[in-house]
C-alpha positions in Angstrom: -26.7 -57.6 -33.6 -25.8 -60.4 -36.0 -28.5 -62.6 -37.6 -27.8 -65.6 -35.5 -28.2 -63.7 -32.2 -31.3 -62.0 -33.5 -32.9 -65.3 -34.5 -32.0 -66.8 -31.1 -33.5 -63.8 -29.3 -36.7 -64.0 -31.3 -36.9 -67.8 -30.6 -36.5 -67.1 -26.9 -39.2 -64.5 -27.0 -41.5 -66.9 -28.8 -40.7 -69.5 -26.1 -41.9 -67.1 -23.4 -44.9 -66.2 -25.5 -45.9 -69.8 -26.1 -46.0 -70.5 -22.4 -48.4 -67.6 -21.9 -51.9 -66.9 -23.1 -52.7 -67.3 -26.7 -53.0 -64.0 -28.5 -50.9 -62.1 -26.0 -47.9 -60.2 -27.5 -44.5 -60.0 -25.8 -43.1 -56.5 -25.4 -39.8 -57.8 -24.0 -37.1 -56.1 -26.1 -34.7 -58.3 -28.2 -32.7 -55.3 -29.2 -30.6 -52.8 -27.1 -32.5 -49.8 -25.7 -30.7 -46.8 -27.1 -30.1 -43.4 -25.5 -29.6 -44.4 -21.9 -27.2 -42.3 -19.7 -26.3 -45.4 -17.7 -22.8 -46.9 -17.9 -23.3 -50.6 -18.2 -20.5 -53.1 -18.9 -21.7 -55.9 -21.1 -22.3 -59.3 -19.4 -20.8 -61.8 -21.7 -22.3 -65.2 -22.4 -25.7 -64.2 -21.2 -28.3 -66.8 -22.3 -31.6 -65.4 -23.8 -33.6 -67.5 -21.3 -31.7 -66.1 -18.3 -34.2 -65.0 -15.7 -34.4 -61.3 -15.4 -36.8 -61.2 -12.6 -38.7 -58.6 -10.6 -40.7 -59.2 -7.5 -43.7 -56.9 -7.9 -46.0 -58.3 -5.2 -47.2 -55.0 -3.9 -48.4 -53.5 -7.1 -52.1 -54.1 -6.7 -52.2 -52.7 -3.2 -50.1 -49.7 -4.4 -52.6 -49.0 -7.2 -55.5 -49.3 -4.9 -53.8 -46.7 -2.7 -53.7 -44.3 -5.6 -50.2 -44.9 -6.9 -49.7 -44.4 -10.7 -46.9 -45.7 -12.8 -45.4 -44.1 -15.9 -43.2 -45.0 -18.8 -39.9 -43.2 -19.7 -41.9 -40.7 -21.9 -44.0 -39.7 -19.0 -47.1 -41.5 -20.1 -49.2 -43.3 -17.5 -48.8 -47.0 -18.3 -49.4 -50.5 -16.8 -46.3 -51.0 -14.7 -45.9 -54.6 -16.0 -45.6 -53.3 -19.5 -42.9 -50.8 -18.4 -41.0 -53.7 -16.7 -41.2 -55.8 -19.8 -40.2 -53.0 -22.1 -37.0 -52.7 -20.1 -35.9 -56.3 -20.2 -37.7 -57.9 -17.2 -39.0 -61.3 -18.4 -40.2 -62.9 -15.1 -42.5 -61.6 -12.4 -42.1 -63.0 -8.9 -45.1 -62.8 -6.5 -45.4 -64.0 -2.9 -48.5 -66.0 -1.8 -49.7 -66.1 1.7 -52.4 -68.6 2.8 -54.7 -66.2 4.5 -53.3 -62.7 5.2 -56.6 -61.3 6.7 -58.0 -61.2 10.2 -61.4 -62.6 11.2 -63.2 -59.4 9.9 -61.5 -59.5 6.5 -58.9 -56.8 7.2 -55.6 -57.3 5.5 -52.3 -57.8 7.3 -50.5 -55.6 4.7 -47.4 -56.2 2.6 -49.7 -56.2 -0.4 -52.3 -58.6 1.2 -50.9 -61.2 -1.2 -53.2 -64.2 -1.4 -53.6 -66.5 -4.4 -56.3 -64.2 -5.9 -53.7 -61.3 -6.0 -51.2 -63.7 -7.6 -53.6 -64.7 -10.3 -54.3 -61.0 -11.1 -50.6 -60.2 -11.2 -49.9 -63.3 -13.3 -52.5 -62.4 -15.9 -51.2 -58.9 -16.2 -47.6 -60.2 -16.6 -48.7 -62.7 -19.2 -50.4 -60.0 -21.2 -47.1 -58.4 -22.0 -45.2 -61.7 -22.5 -43.7 -62.3 -19.0 -43.9 -65.5 -17.0 -44.6 -65.9 -13.3 -42.4 -67.1 -10.4 -44.7 -68.1 -7.6 -43.3 -67.8 -4.0 -45.4 -69.8 -1.5 -44.4 -68.7 2.0 -46.6 -71.4 3.5 -47.6 -68.9 6.1 -50.3 -66.3 6.6 -47.8 -63.5 6.6 -44.1 -62.8 6.1 -41.7 -65.8 6.4 -38.0 -65.2 6.6 -35.0 -66.6 8.6 -36.4 -65.0 11.8 -39.9 -66.3 11.6 -41.7 -69.2 9.9 -45.2 -69.1 11.4 -47.7 -71.9 10.7 -50.8 -70.9 8.8 -53.7 -70.5 11.3 -55.7 -73.2 9.5 -52.9 -75.7 10.0 -52.4 -75.1 13.7 -52.4 -78.2 15.8 -51.9 -80.6 12.9 -49.4 -83.4 13.1 -46.9 -83.4 10.3 -48.7 -86.0 8.2 -51.9 -83.9 8.2 -50.0 -80.7 7.7 -48.2 -82.1 4.7 -51.4 -83.2 3.1 -52.8 -79.7 3.8 -49.7 -78.1 2.1 -50.1 -80.4 -0.9 -53.8 -79.6 -1.3 -53.2 -75.9 -0.8 -50.4 -75.5 -3.3 -52.3 -77.7 -5.8 -55.5 -75.6 -5.5 -53.5 -72.4 -6.0 -51.7 -73.7 -9.0 -55.0 -74.9 -10.5 -56.3 -71.4 -10.2 -53.3 -70.1 -12.1 -53.6 -72.8 -14.7 -57.3 -72.1 -15.2 -56.4 -68.4 -15.7 -53.8 -69.4 -18.3 -51.0 -67.8 -16.4 -47.6 -69.1 -17.6 -45.8 -70.4 -14.5 -42.1 -70.6 -15.0 -41.0 -71.6 -11.5 -42.6 -72.3 -8.1 -40.8 -71.7 -4.8 -41.8 -73.9 -1.8 -41.0 -71.8 1.2 -39.3 -68.4 1.6 -35.8 -68.1 3.1 -36.3 -71.5 4.9 -33.1 -71.5 7.0 -34.1 -74.5 9.1 -37.8 -73.8 9.6 -41.0 -73.9 7.5 -44.7 -73.4 8.4 -43.9 -73.7 12.1 -41.8 -76.9 11.8 -38.2 -76.6 13.0 -36.7 -80.0 12.3 -35.5 -81.1 8.9 -37.3 -84.4 9.3 -40.6 -82.5 9.2 -39.6 -79.6 6.9 -38.8 -82.0 4.1 -42.3 -83.5 4.2 -43.7 -80.0 3.5 -41.2 -79.4 0.7 -42.0 -82.7 -0.8 -45.8 -82.0 -0.6 -45.4 -78.7 -2.4 -43.1 -80.2 -5.0 -45.5 -83.0 -5.7 -48.3 -80.4 -6.4 -46.0 -78.5 -8.8 -45.1 -81.6 -10.8 -48.8 -82.5 -11.2 -50.2 -79.1 -12.2 -47.2 -77.4 -14.0 -44.9 -80.3 -14.9 -42.6 -78.0 -17.0 -42.1 -75.5 -14.2 -39.0 -75.5 -12.1 -39.2 -76.2 -8.3 -37.1 -73.9 -6.2 -36.1 -73.9 -2.6 -34.9 -70.6 -1.1 -32.4 -69.8 1.6 -30.7 -66.8 3.0 -27.4 -65.8 4.8 -24.9 -67.3 2.3 -22.2 -65.5 4.4 -22.6 -67.9 7.3 -19.9 -70.5 6.9 -21.1 -74.0 6.2 -24.9 -73.2 6.2 -25.6 -73.8 2.6 -23.6 -77.0 2.5 -25.6 -78.2 5.5 -29.0 -77.3 3.9 -28.1 -78.9 0.6 -26.9 -82.0 2.5 -30.2 -82.3 4.4 -32.2 -82.0 1.1 -30.1 -84.7 -0.5 -30.4 -87.0 2.5 -34.2 -86.8 2.5 -34.2 -86.9 -1.3 -36.3 -83.8 -1.7 -37.5 -83.3 -5.3 -36.4 -79.9 -6.4 -34.5 -78.2 -9.3 -33.1 -74.9 -8.1 -31.2 -74.0 -4.9 -31.9 -70.3 -4.6 -30.3 -67.6 -2.4 -31.1 -64.2 -1.2 -28.2 -61.8 -1.7 -28.4 -58.4 -0.1 -24.9 -57.0 -0.3 -25.4 -54.9 2.9 -25.5 -58.1 5.0 -24.7 -61.2 2.9 -21.0 -61.0 2.4 -19.1 -60.9 -0.9 -20.1 -62.0 -4.4 -17.0 -64.2 -4.3 -18.4 -66.0 -1.3 -21.8 -66.3 -2.9 -20.4 -67.8 -6.1 -18.3 -70.3 -4.0 -21.1 -71.6 -1.8 -23.6 -72.0 -4.7 -21.0 -73.6 -7.0 -20.4 -76.1 -4.2 -24.1 -77.0 -4.3 -23.9 -77.5 -8.0 -20.7 -79.5 -7.9 -22.0 -81.8 -5.1 -25.7 -82.2 -6.1 -26.0 -81.0 -9.7 -28.6 -78.4 -8.9 -29.3 -75.2 -10.7 -28.8 -72.0 -8.7 -30.0 -68.4 -8.8 -30.3 -65.2 -6.8 -33.9 -65.1 -5.8 -33.8 -61.8 -4.1 -31.4 -58.8 -4.3 -31.8 -55.0 -4.2 -29.8 -51.8 -3.6 -30.6 -48.2 -2.5 -30.5 -45.4 -5.1 -30.8 -42.8 -2.3 -30.5 -42.7 1.5 -33.7 -40.6 1.7 -37.1 -41.8 2.9 -40.1 -40.8 0.8 -43.2 -42.2 2.7 -42.7 -41.0 6.3 -42.0 -44.5 7.4 -38.4 -45.4 8.1 -36.3 -47.5 5.7 -34.2 -50.6 6.3 -31.2 -48.9 4.7 -30.3 -45.2 5.1 -27.5 -43.1 6.4 -25.4 -44.7 9.1 -26.1 -48.2 10.2 -24.0 -51.4 10.5 -24.0 -52.6 6.9 -21.7 -52.8 4.0 -21.9 -50.1 1.3 -20.0 -51.4 -1.7 -21.7 -49.1 -4.2 -22.8 -45.5 -3.8 -26.5 -44.8 -3.1 -27.2 -43.5 -6.6 -29.2 -44.7 -9.6 -25.9 -45.7 -11.3 -24.8 -47.5 -8.1 -28.0 -49.4 -8.0 -27.6 -50.4 -11.7 -24.0 -51.4 -11.1 -25.0 -53.8 -8.3 -27.6 -55.4 -10.4 -25.2 -55.8 -13.3 -22.5 -57.3 -11.1 -25.0 -59.8 -9.6 -26.2 -60.8 -13.1 -22.6 -61.3 -14.2 -21.7 -63.4 -11.2 -24.7 -65.7 -11.7 -24.3 -66.0 -15.5 -20.5 -66.3 -15.8 -19.1 -67.4 -12.5 -21.8 -69.8 -11.3 -21.6 -73.2 -13.0 -25.4 -73.6 -13.2 -26.7 -70.1 -12.7 -30.1 -69.4 -14.3 -31.2 -66.0 -13.2 -31.6 -63.0 -10.8 -34.7 -61.5 -9.3 -34.8 -58.0 -8.0 -36.9 -57.6 -4.9 -39.9 -55.2 -4.9 -38.6 -52.7 -7.4 -42.2 -51.2 -7.7 -42.9 -50.7 -4.0 -42.9 -46.9 -3.7 -44.6 -44.2 -1.5 -48.4 -44.1 -1.6 -48.5 -40.4 -0.8 -46.4 -37.4 0.0 -48.4 -35.2 2.3 -48.1 -36.8 5.8 -47.6 -40.0 7.8 -51.2 -39.8 8.9 -52.5 -39.7 5.3 -50.3 -42.6 4.2 -51.1 -44.6 7.3 -54.8 -44.6 6.4 -54.0 -46.0 3.0 -51.6 -48.6 4.4 -54.3 -49.8 6.8 -57.1 -49.8 4.2 -55.3 -51.4 1.3 -52.3 -53.2 2.8 -49.7 -51.1 0.8 -47.4 -50.8 3.8 -45.2 -53.6 5.1 -47.8 -54.4 7.8 -51.0 -53.2 9.3 -52.1 -53.1 12.9 -54.5 -56.0 12.0 -51.5 -58.4 11.7 -50.9 -58.1 15.5 -52.8 -61.3 16.3 -50.7 -63.3 14.0 -47.3 -61.6 14.5 -47.6 -59.6 17.8 -43.9 -59.1 18.4 -43.0 -57.6 15.1 -45.9 -56.5 12.9 -48.0 -55.9 16.0 -45.4 -53.4 17.3 -43.8 -51.9 14.2 -46.5 -51.9 11.6 -46.3 -49.1 9.0 -45.2 -48.2 5.5 -42.7 -49.4 3.0 -39.2 -49.9 4.3 -37.6 -50.2 0.9 -39.0 -47.3 -1.1 -35.5 -46.0 -1.5 -34.5 -49.3 -3.2 -37.3 -49.3 -5.8 -36.6 -48.8 -9.5 -39.3 -46.1 -9.7 -39.1 -42.7 -8.0 -41.6 -41.7 -5.3 -44.0 -40.4 -8.0 -44.0 -43.5 -10.2 -41.5 -42.5 -12.8 -39.0 -45.2 -13.8 -35.4 -44.7 -12.8 -32.7 -45.1 -15.4 -31.4 -48.1 -13.5 -34.5 -50.1 -14.6 -32.9 -50.4 -18.1 -30.0 -52.4 -16.7 -32.0 -55.6 -17.3 -31.8 -54.9 -21.1 -28.5 -53.1 -21.3 -26.6 -55.9 -19.4 -27.0 -58.0 -22.5 -25.4 -55.5 -24.8 -23.4 -53.1 -22.7 -23.7 -49.3 -22.8 -20.8 -46.9 -23.1 -21.6 -43.6 -21.4 -19.3 -40.7 -20.8 -17.1 -41.6 -17.9 -17.7 -39.3 -14.9 -17.9 -39.1 -11.2 -21.1 -40.6 -9.7 -20.4 -40.1 -6.0 -17.6 -39.4 -3.5 -16.4 -42.2 -1.3 -16.9 -41.4 2.4 -13.7 -40.9 4.5 -13.4 -42.3 8.0 -10.6 -41.1 10.3 -9.5 -42.3 13.7 -7.5 -39.6 15.6 -6.0 -39.9 19.0 -7.3 -37.4 21.6 -5.3 -34.2 21.8 -3.6 -34.9 18.5 -4.1 -32.5 15.6 -6.7 -33.6 13.0 -5.1 -33.8 9.5 -7.8 -33.9 6.8 -7.0 -35.5 3.5 -6.4 -33.2 0.5 -8.1 -35.6 -1.9 -10.8 -38.2 -1.8 -11.9 -41.0 -4.1 -14.5 -40.3 -6.7 -16.6 -43.4 -7.5 -17.0 -43.2 -11.3 -20.0 -44.4 -13.2 -18.1 -47.5 -14.3 -17.5 -48.3 -10.6 -13.8 -47.5 -10.8 -12.3 -45.0 -8.4 -10.0 -42.1 -8.9 -8.6 -39.4 -6.5 -9.9 -35.9 -6.8 -9.1 -32.7 -4.7 -11.5 -31.8 -1.9 -12.3 -28.7 0.0 -13.7 -29.3 3.5 -16.3 -27.0 5.1 -14.6 -26.7 8.4 -12.5 -24.1 10.2 -9.3 -24.5 12.3 -11.3 -23.6 15.3 -13.8 -26.4 14.6 -10.9 -28.9 14.4 -9.4 -27.7 17.6 -12.8 -28.2 19.4 -12.9 -31.7 18.1 -9.4 -32.5 19.3 -10.1 -31.4 22.8 -13.8 -32.4 23.1 -13.2 -36.0 24.4 -14.2 -39.3 22.8 -16.7 -38.5 20.1 -17.5 -38.9 16.4 -18.0 -35.9 14.2 -19.3 -35.5 10.6 -18.1 -32.8 8.3 -18.8 -32.2 4.6 -16.8 -30.9 1.7 -16.9 -30.5 -2.1 -15.0 -32.6 -4.6 -15.5 -32.6 -8.3 -18.9 -30.8 -7.8 -20.2 -33.5 -5.5 -20.6 -33.6 -1.7 -17.9 -35.4 0.3 -18.3 -36.6 3.8 -15.7 -37.3 6.5 -16.4 -39.1 9.8 -13.8 -38.1 12.4 -13.6 -40.5 15.4 -11.7 -39.0 18.3 -10.3 -42.0 20.3 -8.0 -42.7 23.1 -4.6 -44.0 22.1 -4.7 -47.8 21.9 -1.5 -49.7 22.8 -2.9 -52.9 21.3 -2.2 -54.1 17.7 -5.1 -55.2 15.6 -7.5 -54.3 18.4 -10.6 -54.9 16.3 -9.3 -57.6 14.0 -9.5 -55.2 11.0 -6.4 -56.7 9.4 -8.5 -59.8 8.7 -5.9 -61.9 10.6 -5.7 -63.1 14.2 -2.1 -62.1 14.9 -0.8 -60.8 17.3 -3.7 -62.2 19.3 -3.1 -65.7 20.7 -6.0 -68.1 20.7 -5.9 -70.9 23.2 -8.7 -73.5 22.7 -9.6 -75.5 25.7 -12.7 -77.1 24.2 -13.6 -78.3 20.7 -15.7 -75.5 19.2 -16.9 -76.0 15.6 -16.0 -72.4 14.5 -13.3 -70.1 15.9 -12.1 -67.5 13.4 -11.8 -63.9 12.4 -14.9 -62.9 10.4 -15.7 -60.1 8.0 -19.3 -59.1 8.6 -20.1 -55.5 9.3 -23.6 -56.2 10.7 -22.1 -58.4 13.4 -19.2 -56.0 14.3 -19.3 -53.4 17.0 -17.2 -51.1 14.8 -15.5 -51.7 11.5 -16.0 -54.8 9.3 -14.2 -57.6 11.2 -14.5 -59.3 14.6 -13.6 -62.6 16.3 -16.4 -65.2 15.7 -17.2 -68.4 17.6 -19.9 -71.0 17.3 -20.4 -74.6 18.3 -23.4 -76.9 18.2 -22.2 -79.3 20.9 -22.8 -78.8 24.6 -19.8 -77.6 26.7 -17.5 -77.3 23.6 -17.1 -73.5 23.7 -14.1 -73.0 25.9 -11.2 -70.7 24.9 -9.1 -67.6 25.7 -7.9 -64.8 23.4 -5.0 -62.7 24.6 -2.3 -60.3 23.5 1.1 -59.5 25.1 2.3 -55.9 25.2 5.8 -55.0 26.1 7.8 -51.7 26.6 4.9 -49.8 28.1 5.9 -46.7 30.1 5.4 -47.1 33.9 2.0 -45.8 34.9 -1.7 -46.5 35.2 -3.7 -48.1 32.3 -7.2 -49.4 31.6 -8.4 -52.3 29.5 -11.8 -53.1 27.9 -13.1 -55.6 25.4 -16.7 -56.3 24.1 -18.7 -59.4 23.3 -22.2 -60.3 22.2 -23.9 -63.6 21.3 -26.6 -66.0 22.2 -27.8 -69.5 23.1 -25.0 -69.6 25.6 -26.6 -71.5 28.5 -24.4 -71.3 31.6 -21.4 -69.2 31.1 -18.1 -68.2 32.6 -16.9 -65.1 30.6 -14.4 -62.5 31.8 -11.9 -59.9 30.7 -8.6 -60.0 32.4 -5.2 -58.3 32.8 -1.9 -60.0 33.8 1.3 -58.1 34.7 4.3 -60.3 34.4 2.0 -63.3 34.6 0.1 -62.2 37.7 -3.6 -61.4 37.4 -4.2 -57.8 38.4 -7.7 -57.3 37.2 -10.8 -59.2 36.1 -14.2 -58.1 34.8 -17.1 -60.5 34.6 -19.0 -60.5 31.3 -22.1 -62.1 29.7 -23.7 -62.7 26.4 -27.5 -62.4 26.0 -29.0 -61.8 22.6 -28.0 -60.7 19.1 -26.5 -57.2 18.8 -26.6 -56.6 22.6 -23.0 -55.9 23.3 -21.5 -56.3 26.8 -18.2 -54.6 27.6 -15.8 -55.9 30.3 -13.8 -52.9 31.8 -10.9 -53.0 34.1 -10.8 -49.3 34.9 -7.3 -49.0 36.4 -4.2 -51.1 37.0 -0.6 -50.2 37.5 2.3 -51.2 35.2 5.9 -51.0 36.5 8.7 -50.1 34.2 9.7 -53.0 31.9 6.8 -55.2 32.8 5.0 -57.5 30.3 1.3 -56.9 30.2 -1.2 -59.5 29.0 -4.8 -58.6 28.2 -7.5 -60.9 27.1 -10.9 -62.5 27.4 -11.8 -66.0 28.6 -15.0 -67.6 27.2 -16.7 -70.7 28.4 -20.3 -71.6 27.5 -22.3 -74.7 28.2 -24.7 -74.0 25.3 -28.5 -74.0 25.5 -29.2 -76.6 22.8 -29.2 -74.3 19.7 -25.4 -73.9 19.5 -23.6 -71.3 21.6 -22.3 -68.5 19.5 -20.7 -65.0 19.8 -18.7 -62.2 18.5 -15.7 -60.4 20.2 -14.6 -56.9 19.1 -13.0 -53.6 20.0 -10.3 -54.3 22.6 -8.7 -51.2 24.1 -5.6 -50.8 26.2 -5.3 -47.1 27.0 -4.0 -44.6 29.6 -6.7 -42.6 31.5 -7.4 -39.3 29.8 -5.9 -36.4 31.6 
């Protein structure tokens, strides 16, 4: 490192130090950590004050449950020191108003009230880190799906509730100031996608945000005020949120986003939507939450959000190197591609298994100390989610410590991103193979597969599949089904998913080309959104589907159809699937025309998210030379929240013999 960079680094460290407690020494490294086996491409132009954050809200509950954390030499050590030693400079902690029932039993998720935040803040400050305070303004989890009002505020009109929010945030911050905790940023609300503390109109939401911001300006005038949103992949949503904030003149500094690559679209899109906020309103931006799995395995006997299978995007392998590559790429996107990007915060990288013997043993600890995501005691506050599905940690396979508290090599990415680290280039994982094979056709397995290298590049390598010719013959004649086989490639396990399907006479039946053609869209209404969308979590299969949404009543009214010529004379069947919500009164049906005459219709409906309904026309006859038109007609009155839906997986087949 040259002298100028070293001096700048030391000054940055001193800046962090001066914001903390007098006499506390920063252990955040200003030099590169040597000896790592990670491959890390250097992030250019990375400011020394860039937020390298870690949400560690569950640490105290973990430790109360018996969890121990270690350093890279195998010594038991305060986890906050280990984080700082590896480049983390900011700790994020969630704060719930009152996460306890009437008998003082915690709701779980760390039981994170302000007293826990003060304790975490003091430990972070002791090793030179600052605090990012995340006020959910709720007694338990707040996210896009739920923004419950704190029980103490129930029944309040917005004026009284706003005053209560101001007094609450102010009193919490006063406790942090009294404890000499260096607060770098304060977040008012968590993933507030159009709701906050039970309020569901922006006219009321903005009052609560203003109240929280006012308290921050009074108690920590140098701290940044952040507002936090999720689902950047939803077209137009961030522009709408930012527009509302500007209209109501909400006082804030940072427009922050969650970015979980499984569900939230591409980094290109994230950069685009956050740059638009900066360009239009001059706000700083950051990634407030991100994470990635280093394994598909569960370690605490309580299921994980991400594992094998599932409808989500897997852009990186589930390896320690894959986890590090995701973090590095997000840091690079924020630092170099966002015009006012100031940092990245990894979510709950310290939340690991509390035990390894049994579910029953772990459950007792989750209940007693709140070290699982929710306890049964949360049922009175959140009966439909926590009250039904309470249990352990759902993200232990996305932590940056192994199940026994040893740090993973990926933790070093926060330091190494500043300098780069050249490791020997080698295969890190094998990319999964997916085949679609027509029934009764021979299955031809690939002779090579893509190895995902530790630098995130790909190169083909030979593969040997663990399957016999007799196995393949049984798959070919076993009807519609999906099979998984394994193999070996470059010393690593390869997987192939074989989907035996009926021959489909339609082109682009699942919109996987990313284009609409050859489908023909006829719009009879004036829907706000009608387009082909890339979002695996909203697709029946594959990555793409047809999307529609409209806020206005009686504006969703369209048909989507495809013409097929030169079919052999005979009997055929057609089906197409839809899901959605907020539809109100509907008229939805699949249909078949032969030479312009309707020969089949199947009534359909949309109900709730991810509940797919398939319209099937089981048999119709096609004469020689006829033109067949298949399609779906959709008409929704809307129920006031904006009718929406997804269309996928059209099939025009002959009955299986």
